[in-house]
PDB file of the backbone (N, CA, C, O) and the ligand in Angstrom, with CONECT records:
HET     ZN  A 101       1
ATOM      1  N   MET A   1      94.507 108.481 101.396  1.00  0.00           N
ATOM      2  CA  MET A   1      93.762 107.742 100.364  1.00  0.00           C
ATOM      3  C   MET A   1      93.184 106.465 100.957  1.00  0.00           C
ATOM      4  O   MET A   1      93.819 105.804 101.779  1.00  0.00           O
ATOM      5  N   ASP A   2      91.979 106.129 100.534  1.00  0.00           N
ATOM      6  CA  ASP A   2      91.334 104.922 101.039  1.00  0.00           C
ATOM      7  C   ASP A   2      91.669 103.746 100.135  1.00  0.00           C
ATOM      8  O   ASP A   2      90.831 103.256  99.379  1.00  0.00           O
ATOM      9  N   LEU A   3      92.923 103.307 100.235  1.00  0.00           N
ATOM     10  CA  LEU A   3      93.350 102.176  99.413  1.00  0.00           C
ATOM     11  C   LEU A   3      93.580 100.962 100.296  1.00  0.00           C
ATOM     12  O   LEU A   3      93.979 101.071 101.456  1.00  0.00           O
ATOM     13  N   LYS A   4      93.316  99.805  99.708  1.00  0.00           N
ATOM     14  CA  LYS A   4      93.489  98.582 100.478  1.00  0.00           C
ATOM     15  C   LYS A   4      93.792  97.439  99.528  1.00  0.00           C
ATOM     16  O   LYS A   4      93.204  97.340  98.452  1.00  0.00           O
ATOM     17  N   ASN A   5      94.723  96.568  99.937  1.00  0.00           N
ATOM     18  CA  ASN A   5      94.954  95.355  99.154  1.00  0.00           C
ATOM     19  C   ASN A   5      93.890  94.341  99.555  1.00  0.00           C
ATOM     20  O   ASN A   5      93.953  93.729 100.621  1.00  0.00           O
ATOM     21  N   PHE A   6      92.927  94.185  98.682  1.00  0.00           N
ATOM     22  CA  PHE A   6      91.809  93.307  99.007  1.00  0.00           C
ATOM     23  C   PHE A   6      92.251  91.870  99.258  1.00  0.00           C
ATOM     24  O   PHE A   6      91.603  91.138 100.005  1.00  0.00           O
ATOM     25  N   MET A   7      93.359  91.466  98.630  1.00  0.00           N
ATOM     26  CA  MET A   7      93.803  90.080  98.790  1.00  0.00           C
ATOM     27  C   MET A   7      94.092  89.748 100.256  1.00  0.00           C
ATOM     28  O   MET A   7      93.989  88.590 100.663  1.00  0.00           O
ATOM     29  N   GLU A   8      94.450  90.755 101.044  1.00  0.00           N
ATOM     30  CA  GLU A   8      94.679  90.495 102.472  1.00  0.00           C
ATOM     31  C   GLU A   8      93.422  89.911 103.114  1.00  0.00           C
ATOM     32  O   GLU A   8      93.472  88.870 103.768  1.00  0.00           O
ATOM     33  N   ASP A   9      92.305  90.590 102.919  1.00  0.00           N
ATOM     34  CA  ASP A   9      91.053  90.106 103.489  1.00  0.00           C
ATOM     35  C   ASP A   9      90.655  88.768 102.880  1.00  0.00           C
ATOM     36  O   ASP A   9      90.159  87.873 103.565  1.00  0.00           O
ATOM     37  N   TYR A  10      90.884  88.657 101.575  1.00  0.00           N
ATOM     38  CA  TYR A  10      90.445  87.457 100.875  1.00  0.00           C
ATOM     39  C   TYR A  10      91.229  86.224 101.361  1.00  0.00           C
ATOM     40  O   TYR A  10      90.652  85.166 101.609  1.00  0.00           O
ATOM     41  N   VAL A  11      92.559  86.388 101.491  1.00  0.00           N
ATOM     42  CA  VAL A  11      93.388  85.268 101.950  1.00  0.00           C
ATOM     43  C   VAL A  11      93.024  84.894 103.385  1.00  0.00           C
ATOM     44  O   VAL A  11      92.924  83.710 103.706  1.00  0.00           O
ATOM     45  N   VAL A  12      92.825  85.882 104.245  1.00  0.00           N
ATOM     46  CA  VAL A  12      92.469  85.597 105.633  1.00  0.00           C
ATOM     47  C   VAL A  12      91.119  84.877 105.699  1.00  0.00           C
ATOM     48  O   VAL A  12      90.938  83.957 106.497  1.00  0.00           O
ATOM     49  N   ALA A  13      90.184  85.298 104.861  1.00  0.00           N
ATOM     50  CA  ALA A  13      88.864  84.666 104.856  1.00  0.00           C
ATOM     51  C   ALA A  13      88.940  83.224 104.367  1.00  0.00           C
ATOM     52  O   ALA A  13      88.247  82.345 104.880  1.00  0.00           O
ATOM     53  N   LYS A  14      89.788  82.992 103.371  1.00  0.00           N
ATOM     54  CA  LYS A  14      89.912  81.637 102.804  1.00  0.00           C
ATOM     55  C   LYS A  14      90.774  80.731 103.675  1.00  0.00           C
ATOM     56  O   LYS A  14      90.668  79.506 103.609  1.00  0.00           O
ATOM     57  N   LEU A  15      91.630  81.348 104.496  1.00  0.00           N
ATOM     58  CA  LEU A  15      92.602  80.569 105.263  1.00  0.00           C
ATOM     59  C   LEU A  15      91.931  79.510 106.132  1.00  0.00           C
ATOM     60  O   LEU A  15      92.316  78.342 106.098  1.00  0.00           O
ATOM     61  N   ASP A  16      90.932  79.915 106.909  1.00  0.00           N
ATOM     62  CA  ASP A  16      90.277  78.962 107.802  1.00  0.00           C
ATOM     63  C   ASP A  16      89.615  77.834 107.016  1.00  0.00           C
ATOM     64  O   ASP A  16      89.628  76.673 107.424  1.00  0.00           O
ATOM     65  N   GLU A  17      89.038  78.209 105.879  1.00  0.00           N
ATOM     66  CA  GLU A  17      88.355  77.229 105.042  1.00  0.00           C
ATOM     67  C   GLU A  17      89.338  76.173 104.520  1.00  0.00           C
ATOM     68  O   GLU A  17      89.056  74.976 104.553  1.00  0.00           O
ATOM     69  N   VAL A  18      90.490  76.637 104.041  1.00  0.00           N
ATOM     70  CA  VAL A  18      91.480  75.704 103.496  1.00  0.00           C
ATOM     71  C   VAL A  18      92.149  74.928 104.625  1.00  0.00           C
ATOM     72  O   VAL A  18      92.379  73.724 104.515  1.00  0.00           O
ATOM     73  N   LEU A  19      92.460  75.639 105.718  1.00  0.00           N
ATOM     74  CA  LEU A  19      93.154  74.998 106.836  1.00  0.00           C
ATOM     75  C   LEU A  19      92.319  73.876 107.458  1.00  0.00           C
ATOM     76  O   LEU A  19      92.867  72.924 108.013  1.00  0.00           O
ATOM     77  N   ALA A  20      91.013  73.991 107.363  1.00  0.00           N
ATOM     78  CA  ALA A  20      90.132  72.957 107.909  1.00  0.00           C
ATOM     79  C   ALA A  20      90.379  71.604 107.246  1.00  0.00           C
ATOM     80  O   ALA A  20      90.072  70.556 107.813  1.00  0.00           O
ATOM     81  N   GLN A  21      90.939  71.645 106.034  1.00  0.00           N
ATOM     82  CA  GLN A  21      91.228  70.403 105.322  1.00  0.00           C
ATOM     83  C   GLN A  21      92.587  69.831 105.707  1.00  0.00           C
ATOM     84  O   GLN A  21      92.985  68.777 105.210  1.00  0.00           O
ATOM     85  N   TYR A  22      93.302  70.528 106.595  1.00  0.00           N
ATOM     86  CA  TYR A  22      94.630  70.078 107.026  1.00  0.00           C
ATOM     87  C   TYR A  22      94.670  69.987 108.546  1.00  0.00           C
ATOM     88  O   TYR A  22      95.318  70.804 109.201  1.00  0.00           O
ATOM     89  N   PRO A  23      93.976  68.994 109.113  1.00  0.00           N
ATOM     90  CA  PRO A  23      93.901  68.901 110.582  1.00  0.00           C
ATOM     91  C   PRO A  23      95.262  68.678 111.228  1.00  0.00           C
ATOM     92  O   PRO A  23      95.424  68.947 112.419  1.00  0.00           O
ATOM     93  N   ASP A  24      96.247  68.192 110.470  1.00  0.00           N
ATOM     94  CA  ASP A  24      97.570  67.954 111.050  1.00  0.00           C
ATOM     95  C   ASP A  24      98.410  69.219 111.142  1.00  0.00           C
ATOM     96  O   ASP A  24      99.432  69.237 111.828  1.00  0.00           O
ATOM     97  N   CYS A  25      97.986  70.277 110.456  1.00  0.00           N
ATOM     98  CA  CYS A  25      98.737  71.527 110.503  1.00  0.00           C
ATOM     99  C   CYS A  25      98.344  72.308 111.754  1.00  0.00           C
ATOM    100  O   CYS A  25      97.177  72.332 112.145  1.00  0.00           O
ATOM    101  N   CYS A  26      99.344  72.949 112.379  1.00  0.00           N
ATOM    102  CA  CYS A  26      99.072  73.769 113.556  1.00  0.00           C
ATOM    103  C   CYS A  26      98.115  74.900 113.184  1.00  0.00           C
ATOM    104  O   CYS A  26      98.256  75.531 112.137  1.00  0.00           O
ATOM    105  N   HIS A  27      97.140  75.143 114.061  1.00  0.00           N
ATOM    106  CA  HIS A  27      96.137  76.182 113.797  1.00  0.00           C
ATOM    107  C   HIS A  27      96.340  77.415 114.684  1.00  0.00           C
ATOM    108  O   HIS A  27      95.426  78.226 114.826  1.00  0.00           O
ATOM    109  N   CYS A  28      97.521  77.562 115.277  1.00  0.00           N
ATOM    110  CA  CYS A  28      97.708  78.707 116.179  1.00  0.00           C
ATOM    111  C   CYS A  28      97.818  80.002 115.377  1.00  0.00           C
ATOM    112  O   CYS A  28      98.009  79.972 114.161  1.00  0.00           O
ATOM    113  N   GLU A  29      97.699  81.129 116.056  1.00  0.00           N
ATOM    114  CA  GLU A  29      97.687  82.428 115.374  1.00  0.00           C
ATOM    115  C   GLU A  29      99.008  82.687 114.657  1.00  0.00           C
ATOM    116  O   GLU A  29      99.020  83.270 113.573  1.00  0.00           O
ATOM    117  N   GLN A  30     100.118  82.257 115.253  1.00  0.00           N
ATOM    118  CA  GLN A  30     101.421  82.498 114.627  1.00  0.00           C
ATOM    119  C   GLN A  30     101.528  81.746 113.298  1.00  0.00           C
ATOM    120  O   GLN A  30     101.960  82.310 112.293  1.00  0.00           O
ATOM    121  N   CYS A  31     101.136  80.482 113.301  1.00  0.00           N
ATOM    122  CA  CYS A  31     101.218  79.694 112.068  1.00  0.00           C
ATOM    123  C   CYS A  31     100.222  80.219 111.033  1.00  0.00           C
ATOM    124  O   CYS A  31     100.534  80.268 109.843  1.00  0.00           O
ATOM    125  N   LYS A  32      99.037  80.607 111.477  1.00  0.00           N
ATOM    126  CA  LYS A  32      98.057  81.145 110.534  1.00  0.00           C
ATOM    127  C   LYS A  32      98.569  82.432 109.890  1.00  0.00           C
ATOM    128  O   LYS A  32      98.363  82.665 108.699  1.00  0.00           O
ATOM    129  N   ARG A  33      99.236  83.262 110.687  1.00  0.00           N
ATOM    130  CA  ARG A  33      99.797  84.498 110.139  1.00  0.00           C
ATOM    131  C   ARG A  33     100.914  84.171 109.141  1.00  0.00           C
ATOM    132  O   ARG A  33     100.998  84.783 108.076  1.00  0.00           O
ATOM    133  N   ASP A  34     101.776  83.197 109.492  1.00  0.00           N
ATOM    134  CA  ASP A  34     102.851  82.810 108.582  1.00  0.00           C
ATOM    135  C   ASP A  34     102.283  82.280 107.270  1.00  0.00           C
ATOM    136  O   ASP A  34     102.799  82.595 106.198  1.00  0.00           O
ATOM    137  N   ILE A  35     101.232  81.483 107.349  1.00  0.00           N
ATOM    138  CA  ILE A  35     100.610  80.928 106.143  1.00  0.00           C
ATOM    139  C   ILE A  35     100.044  82.062 105.285  1.00  0.00           C
ATOM    140  O   ILE A  35     100.229  82.083 104.068  1.00  0.00           O
ATOM    141  N   ALA A  36      99.355  83.001 105.932  1.00  0.00           N
ATOM    142  CA  ALA A  36      98.760  84.112 105.188  1.00  0.00           C
ATOM    143  C   ALA A  36      99.836  84.946 104.504  1.00  0.00           C
ATOM    144  O   ALA A  36      99.669  85.355 103.355  1.00  0.00           O
ATOM    145  N   ILE A  37     100.945  85.200 105.208  1.00  0.00           N
ATOM    146  CA  ILE A  37     102.028  86.017 104.640  1.00  0.00           C
ATOM    147  C   ILE A  37     102.666  85.294 103.458  1.00  0.00           C
ATOM    148  O   ILE A  37     102.901  85.897 102.411  1.00  0.00           O
ATOM    149  N   LEU A  38     102.946  84.005 103.626  1.00  0.00           N
ATOM    150  CA  LEU A  38     103.547  83.234 102.528  1.00  0.00           C
ATOM    151  C   LEU A  38     102.639  83.265 101.300  1.00  0.00           C
ATOM    152  O   LEU A  38     103.100  83.501 100.184  1.00  0.00           O
ATOM    153  N   ALA A  39     101.365  83.027 101.512  1.00  0.00           N
ATOM    154  CA  ALA A  39     100.429  82.993 100.384  1.00  0.00           C
ATOM    155  C   ALA A  39     100.334  84.374  99.729  1.00  0.00           C
ATOM    156  O   ALA A  39     100.345  84.486  98.503  1.00  0.00           O
ATOM    157  N   LEU A  40     100.241  85.421 100.550  1.00  0.00           N
ATOM    158  CA  LEU A  40     100.095  86.775  99.995  1.00  0.00           C
ATOM    159  C   LEU A  40     101.322  87.181  99.192  1.00  0.00           C
ATOM    160  O   LEU A  40     101.199  87.906  98.204  1.00  0.00           O
ATOM    161  N   ASN A  41     102.501  86.727  99.599  1.00  0.00           N
ATOM    162  CA  ASN A  41     103.714  87.087  98.860  1.00  0.00           C
ATOM    163  C   ASN A  41     103.780  86.392  97.510  1.00  0.00           C
ATOM    164  O   ASN A  41     104.579  86.779  96.657  1.00  0.00           O
ATOM    165  N   HIS A  42     102.964  85.383  97.305  1.00  0.00           N
ATOM    166  CA  HIS A  42     102.955  84.673  96.022  1.00  0.00           C
ATOM    167  C   HIS A  42     101.727  85.016  95.185  1.00  0.00           C
ATOM    168  O   HIS A  42     101.545  84.487  94.088  1.00  0.00           O
ATOM    169  N   LEU A  43     100.893  85.899  95.708  1.00  0.00           N
ATOM    170  CA  LEU A  43      99.682  86.269  94.979  1.00  0.00           C
ATOM    171  C   LEU A  43      99.785  87.721  94.525  1.00  0.00           C
ATOM    172  O   LEU A  43     100.353  88.548  95.238  1.00  0.00           O
ATOM    173  N   PRO A  44      99.247  88.044  93.351  1.00  0.00           N
ATOM    174  CA  PRO A  44      99.275  89.438  92.926  1.00  0.00           C
ATOM    175  C   PRO A  44      98.378  90.275  93.825  1.00  0.00           C
ATOM    176  O   PRO A  44      97.279  89.842  94.172  1.00  0.00           O
ATOM    177  N   PRO A  45      98.828  91.469  94.209  1.00  0.00           N
ATOM    178  CA  PRO A  45      97.959  92.328  95.017  1.00  0.00           C
ATOM    179  C   PRO A  45      96.753  92.763  94.206  1.00  0.00           C
ATOM    180  O   PRO A  45      96.801  92.852  92.979  1.00  0.00           O
ATOM    181  N   LYS A  46      95.679  93.030  94.915  1.00  0.00           N
ATOM    182  CA  LYS A  46      94.445  93.460  94.254  1.00  0.00           C
ATOM    183  C   LYS A  46      93.949  94.680  95.025  1.00  0.00           C
ATOM    184  O   LYS A  46      93.250  94.557  96.030  1.00  0.00           O
ATOM    185  N   TYR A  47      94.323  95.857  94.533  1.00  0.00           N
ATOM    186  CA  TYR A  47      93.982  97.065  95.278  1.00  0.00           C
ATOM    187  C   TYR A  47      92.578  97.540  94.947  1.00  0.00           C
ATOM    188  O   TYR A  47      92.159  97.567  93.790  1.00  0.00           O
ATOM    189  N   VAL A  48      91.867  97.911  96.001  1.00  0.00           N
ATOM    190  CA  VAL A  48      90.498  98.390  95.843  1.00  0.00           C
ATOM    191  C   VAL A  48      90.346  99.657  96.658  1.00  0.00           C
ATOM    192  O   VAL A  48      91.106  99.903  97.595  1.00  0.00           O
ATOM    193  N   SER A  49      89.368 100.450  96.298  1.00  0.00           N
ATOM    194  CA  SER A  49      88.972 101.585  97.111  1.00  0.00           C
ATOM    195  C   SER A  49      88.158 101.061  98.280  1.00  0.00           C
ATOM    196  O   SER A  49      87.365 100.133  98.124  1.00  0.00           O
ATOM    197  N   THR A  50      88.351 101.647  99.438  1.00  0.00           N
ATOM    198  CA  THR A  50      87.593 101.189 100.601  1.00  0.00           C
ATOM    199  C   THR A  50      86.323 102.000 100.804  1.00  0.00           C
ATOM    200  O   THR A  50      85.710 101.935 101.869  1.00  0.00           O
ATOM    201  N   GLU A  51      85.928 102.757  99.802  1.00  0.00           N
ATOM    202  CA  GLU A  51      84.659 103.481  99.904  1.00  0.00           C
ATOM    203  C   GLU A  51      83.535 102.491 100.184  1.00  0.00           C
ATOM    204  O   GLU A  51      83.564 101.347  99.731  1.00  0.00           O
ATOM    205  N   LYS A  52      82.565 102.947 100.923  1.00  0.00           N
ATOM    206  CA  LYS A  52      81.467 102.072 101.333  1.00  0.00           C
ATOM    207  C   LYS A  52      80.853 101.333 100.150  1.00  0.00           C
ATOM    208  O   LYS A  52      80.561 101.930  99.114  1.00  0.00           O
ATOM    209  N   GLY A  53      80.662 100.039 100.315  1.00  0.00           N
ATOM    210  CA  GLY A  53      79.989  99.265  99.285  1.00  0.00           C
ATOM    211  C   GLY A  53      80.892  98.809  98.158  1.00  0.00           C
ATOM    212  O   GLY A  53      80.511  97.957  97.355  1.00  0.00           O
ATOM    213  N   GLN A  54      82.098  99.377  98.094  1.00  0.00           N
ATOM    214  CA  GLN A  54      82.972  99.046  96.974  1.00  0.00           C
ATOM    215  C   GLN A  54      83.533  97.631  97.091  1.00  0.00           C
ATOM    216  O   GLN A  54      83.597  96.894  96.108  1.00  0.00           O
ATOM    217  N   ILE A  55      83.936  97.266  98.302  1.00  0.00           N
ATOM    218  CA  ILE A  55      84.683  96.022  98.448  1.00  0.00           C
ATOM    219  C   ILE A  55      83.850  94.825  98.012  1.00  0.00           C
ATOM    220  O   ILE A  55      84.339  93.958  97.288  1.00  0.00           O
ATOM    221  N   PHE A  56      82.602  94.772  98.447  1.00  0.00           N
ATOM    222  CA  PHE A  56      81.803  93.601  98.101  1.00  0.00           C
ATOM    223  C   PHE A  56      81.527  93.538  96.608  1.00  0.00           C
ATOM    224  O   PHE A  56      81.468  92.454  96.027  1.00  0.00           O
ATOM    225  N   ALA A  57      81.360  94.692  95.993  1.00  0.00           N
ATOM    226  CA  ALA A  57      81.154  94.719  94.550  1.00  0.00           C
ATOM    227  C   ALA A  57      82.371  94.133  93.836  1.00  0.00           C
ATOM    228  O   ALA A  57      82.239  93.383  92.869  1.00  0.00           O
ATOM    229  N   ARG A  58      83.556  94.488  94.329  1.00  0.00           N
ATOM    230  CA  ARG A  58      84.781  93.987  93.698  1.00  0.00           C
ATOM    231  C   ARG A  58      84.942  92.483  93.885  1.00  0.00           C
ATOM    232  O   ARG A  58      85.421  91.789  92.988  1.00  0.00           O
ATOM    233  N   VAL A  59      84.548  91.989  95.029  1.00  0.00           N
ATOM    234  CA  VAL A  59      84.674  90.555  95.286  1.00  0.00           C
ATOM    235  C   VAL A  59      83.929  89.770  94.213  1.00  0.00           C
ATOM    236  O   VAL A  59      84.443  88.798  93.660  1.00  0.00           O
ATOM    237  N   GLU A  60      82.730  90.205  93.938  1.00  0.00           N
ATOM    238  CA  GLU A  60      81.920  89.466  92.982  1.00  0.00           C
ATOM    239  C   GLU A  60      82.488  89.554  91.579  1.00  0.00           C
ATOM    240  O   GLU A  60      82.274  88.656  90.764  1.00  0.00           O
ATOM    241  N   SER A  61      83.214  90.633  91.287  1.00  0.00           N
ATOM    242  CA  SER A  61      83.763  90.779  89.937  1.00  0.00           C
ATOM    243  C   SER A  61      85.132  90.124  89.809  1.00  0.00           C
ATOM    244  O   SER A  61      85.718  90.129  88.726  1.00  0.00           O
ATOM    245  N   MET A  62      85.647  89.562  90.891  1.00  0.00           N
ATOM    246  CA  MET A  62      87.001  89.012  90.848  1.00  0.00           C
ATOM    247  C   MET A  62      87.089  87.749  90.005  1.00  0.00           C
ATOM    248  O   MET A  62      88.094  87.512  89.336  1.00  0.00           O
ATOM    249  N   GLY A  63      86.046  86.947  90.039  1.00  0.00           N
ATOM    250  CA  GLY A  63      86.072  85.747  89.222  1.00  0.00           C
ATOM    251  C   GLY A  63      86.744  84.584  89.924  1.00  0.00           C
ATOM    252  O   GLY A  63      87.441  84.756  90.924  1.00  0.00           O
ATOM    253  N   SER A  64      86.522  83.398  89.384  1.00  0.00           N
ATOM    254  CA  SER A  64      86.959  82.198  90.087  1.00  0.00           C
ATOM    255  C   SER A  64      88.454  81.945  89.974  1.00  0.00           C
ATOM    256  O   SER A  64      88.998  81.151  90.742  1.00  0.00           O
ATOM    257  N   GLN A  65      89.138  82.605  89.028  1.00  0.00           N
ATOM    258  CA  GLN A  65      90.578  82.339  88.926  1.00  0.00           C
ATOM    259  C   GLN A  65      91.311  82.808  90.179  1.00  0.00           C
ATOM    260  O   GLN A  65      92.339  82.234  90.540  1.00  0.00           O
ATOM    261  N   TYR A  66      90.798  83.843  90.848  1.00  0.00           N
ATOM    262  CA  TYR A  66      91.415  84.292  92.092  1.00  0.00           C
ATOM    263  C   TYR A  66      91.216  83.257  93.181  1.00  0.00           C
ATOM    264  O   TYR A  66      92.113  83.003  93.985  1.00  0.00           O
ATOM    265  N   GLU A  67      90.037  82.662  93.200  1.00  0.00           N
ATOM    266  CA  GLU A  67      89.768  81.661  94.230  1.00  0.00           C
ATOM    267  C   GLU A  67      90.686  80.451  94.039  1.00  0.00           C
ATOM    268  O   GLU A  67      91.276  79.959  95.000  1.00  0.00           O
ATOM    269  N   VAL A  68      90.803  79.975  92.805  1.00  0.00           N
ATOM    270  CA  VAL A  68      91.640  78.805  92.517  1.00  0.00           C
ATOM    271  C   VAL A  68      93.088  79.097  92.900  1.00  0.00           C
ATOM    272  O   VAL A  68      93.735  78.286  93.562  1.00  0.00           O
ATOM    273  N   GLU A  69      93.592  80.254  92.482  1.00  0.00           N
ATOM    274  CA  GLU A  69      94.988  80.594  92.751  1.00  0.00           C
ATOM    275  C   GLU A  69      95.220  80.806  94.251  1.00  0.00           C
ATOM    276  O   GLU A  69      96.255  80.402  94.782  1.00  0.00           O
ATOM    277  N   THR A  70      94.267  81.432  94.929  1.00  0.00           N
ATOM    278  CA  THR A  70      94.401  81.668  96.367  1.00  0.00           C
ATOM    279  C   THR A  70      94.433  80.350  97.126  1.00  0.00           C
ATOM    280  O   THR A  70      95.245  80.175  98.034  1.00  0.00           O
ATOM    281  N   ILE A  71      93.561  79.429  96.762  1.00  0.00           N
ATOM    282  CA  ILE A  71      93.538  78.126  97.445  1.00  0.00           C
ATOM    283  C   ILE A  71      94.829  77.367  97.195  1.00  0.00           C
ATOM    284  O   ILE A  71      95.354  76.721  98.101  1.00  0.00           O
ATOM    285  N   LYS A  72      95.348  77.438  95.972  1.00  0.00           N
ATOM    286  CA  LYS A  72      96.610  76.762  95.647  1.00  0.00           C
ATOM    287  C   LYS A  72      97.757  77.338  96.478  1.00  0.00           C
ATOM    288  O   LYS A  72      98.561  76.590  97.033  1.00  0.00           O
ATOM    289  N   GLN A  73      97.831  78.672  96.561  1.00  0.00           N
ATOM    290  CA  GLN A  73      98.921  79.290  97.316  1.00  0.00           C
ATOM    291  C   GLN A  73      98.785  79.012  98.811  1.00  0.00           C
ATOM    292  O   GLN A  73      99.787  78.836  99.505  1.00  0.00           O
ATOM    293  N   LEU A  74      97.556  78.970  99.306  1.00  0.00           N
ATOM    294  CA  LEU A  74      97.348  78.644 100.721  1.00  0.00           C
ATOM    295  C   LEU A  74      97.778  77.204 101.000  1.00  0.00           C
ATOM    296  O   LEU A  74      98.398  76.928 102.027  1.00  0.00           O
ATOM    297  N   ALA A  75      97.455  76.302 100.102  1.00  0.00           N
ATOM    298  CA  ALA A  75      97.830  74.899 100.295  1.00  0.00           C
ATOM    299  C   ALA A  75      99.351  74.755 100.300  1.00  0.00           C
ATOM    300  O   ALA A  75      99.903  74.013 101.113  1.00  0.00           O
ATOM    301  N   ASP A  76     100.030  75.467  99.389  1.00  0.00           N
ATOM    302  CA  ASP A  76     101.504  75.433  99.361  1.00  0.00           C
ATOM    303  C   ASP A  76     102.073  76.005 100.657  1.00  0.00           C
ATOM    304  O   ASP A  76     103.007  75.444 101.230  1.00  0.00           O
ATOM    305  N   ALA A  77     101.508  77.118 101.115  1.00  0.00           N
ATOM    306  CA  ALA A  77     101.995  77.773 102.336  1.00  0.00           C
ATOM    307  C   ALA A  77     101.769  76.876 103.551  1.00  0.00           C
ATOM    308  O   ALA A  77     102.623  76.800 104.435  1.00  0.00           O
ATOM    309  N   ILE A  78     100.636  76.208 103.597  1.00  0.00           N
ATOM    310  CA  ILE A  78     100.345  75.298 104.710  1.00  0.00           C
ATOM    311  C   ILE A  78     101.377  74.176 104.749  1.00  0.00           C
ATOM    312  O   ILE A  78     101.839  73.793 105.823  1.00  0.00           O
ATOM    313  N   ALA A  79     101.741  73.649 103.580  1.00  0.00           N
ATOM    314  CA  ALA A  79     102.727  72.567 103.523  1.00  0.00           C
ATOM    315  C   ALA A  79     104.071  73.042 104.079  1.00  0.00           C
ATOM    316  O   ALA A  79     104.751  72.305 104.792  1.00  0.00           O
ATOM    317  N   ILE A  80     104.446  74.274 103.748  1.00  0.00           N
ATOM    318  CA  ILE A  80     105.731  74.820 104.214  1.00  0.00           C
ATOM    319  C   ILE A  80     105.703  75.027 105.727  1.00  0.00           C
ATOM    320  O   ILE A  80     106.631  74.624 106.427  1.00  0.00           O
ATOM    321  N   VAL A  81     104.642  75.654 106.230  1.00  0.00           N
ATOM    322  CA  VAL A  81     104.555  75.947 107.666  1.00  0.00           C
ATOM    323  C   VAL A  81     104.422  74.649 108.465  1.00  0.00           C
ATOM    324  O   VAL A  81     104.971  74.523 109.559  1.00  0.00           O
ATOM    325  N   GLN A  82     103.696  73.702 107.910  1.00  0.00           N
ATOM    326  CA  GLN A  82     103.514  72.420 108.596  1.00  0.00           C
ATOM    327  C   GLN A  82     104.859  71.708 108.740  1.00  0.00           C
ATOM    328  O   GLN A  82     105.129  71.086 109.768  1.00  0.00           O
ATOM    329  N   ALA A  83     105.699  71.800 107.711  1.00  0.00           N
ATOM    330  CA  ALA A  83     107.010  71.146 107.746  1.00  0.00           C
ATOM    331  C   ALA A  83     108.002  71.927 108.595  1.00  0.00           C
ATOM    332  O   ALA A  83     108.891  71.346 109.217  1.00  0.00           O
ATOM    333  N   HIS A  84     107.845  73.246 108.620  1.00  0.00           N
ATOM    334  CA  HIS A  84     108.811  74.092 109.336  1.00  0.00           C
ATOM    335  C   HIS A  84     108.096  75.123 110.208  1.00  0.00           C
ATOM    336  O   HIS A  84     108.209  76.320 109.944  1.00  0.00           O
ATOM    337  N   PRO A  85     107.360  74.695 111.242  1.00  0.00           N
ATOM    338  CA  PRO A  85     106.723  75.685 112.118  1.00  0.00           C
ATOM    339  C   PRO A  85     107.792  76.486 112.854  1.00  0.00           C
ATOM    340  O   PRO A  85     108.872  75.973 113.148  1.00  0.00           O
ATOM    341  N   ARG A  86     107.479  77.757 113.152  1.00  0.00           N
ATOM    342  CA  ARG A  86     108.471  78.619 113.799  1.00  0.00           C
ATOM    343  C   ARG A  86     108.495  78.445 115.299  1.00  0.00           C
ATOM    344  O   ARG A  86     109.130  79.227 116.006  1.00  0.00           O
ATOM    345  N   HIS A  87     107.818  77.438 115.790  1.00  0.00           N
ATOM    346  CA  HIS A  87     107.836  77.155 117.224  1.00  0.00           C
ATOM    347  C   HIS A  87     107.916  75.644 117.371  1.00  0.00           C
ATOM    348  O   HIS A  87     107.634  74.930 116.408  1.00  0.00           O
ATOM    349  N   PRO A  88     108.294  75.120 118.556  1.00  0.00           N
ATOM    350  CA  PRO A  88     108.331  73.673 118.747  1.00  0.00           C
ATOM    351  C   PRO A  88     106.967  73.064 118.465  1.00  0.00           C
ATOM    352  O   PRO A  88     105.935  73.667 118.761  1.00  0.00           O
ATOM    353  N   LYS A  89     106.967  71.883 117.901  1.00  0.00           N
ATOM    354  CA  LYS A  89     105.690  71.237 117.588  1.00  0.00           C
ATOM    355  C   LYS A  89     104.896  71.000 118.851  1.00  0.00           C
ATOM    356  O   LYS A  89     105.438  70.588 119.876  1.00  0.00           O
ATOM    357  N   GLN A  90     103.596  71.268 118.764  1.00  0.00           N
ATOM    358  CA  GLN A  90     102.726  71.097 119.918  1.00  0.00           C
ATOM    359  C   GLN A  90     101.983  69.783 119.800  1.00  0.00           C
ATOM    360  O   GLN A  90     101.750  69.271 118.705  1.00  0.00           O
ATOM    361  N   GLU A  91     101.613  69.246 120.962  1.00  0.00           N
ATOM    362  CA  GLU A  91     100.845  67.990 120.953  1.00  0.00           C
ATOM    363  C   GLU A  91      99.438  68.246 120.513  1.00  0.00           C
ATOM    364  O   GLU A  91      98.635  67.316 120.440  1.00  0.00           O
TER     365      GLU A  91
HETATM  366 ZN    ZN A 101     101.544  77.057 115.365  1.00  0.00          ZN2+
END
């Protein structure tokens, strides 16, 4: 079945945008993955068909409440990872 949790793509796409507002947070791939996982675990999944053309149509129909909630969860996740990175702090 061509099923996909669209929120995965959406959170990853928003991550860089939100993270840009937190220059003090580590931007390495490990921390970015941790932030995305934390945020996704607090967001409702949004399953879509991956048939051609479907995904973009769904994005537009998602509405702004998803954007607001996604940004809030990303900001919370960034605060957690920034306080407790899984690797020694880098200069
Ligand atoms: Zn890092």
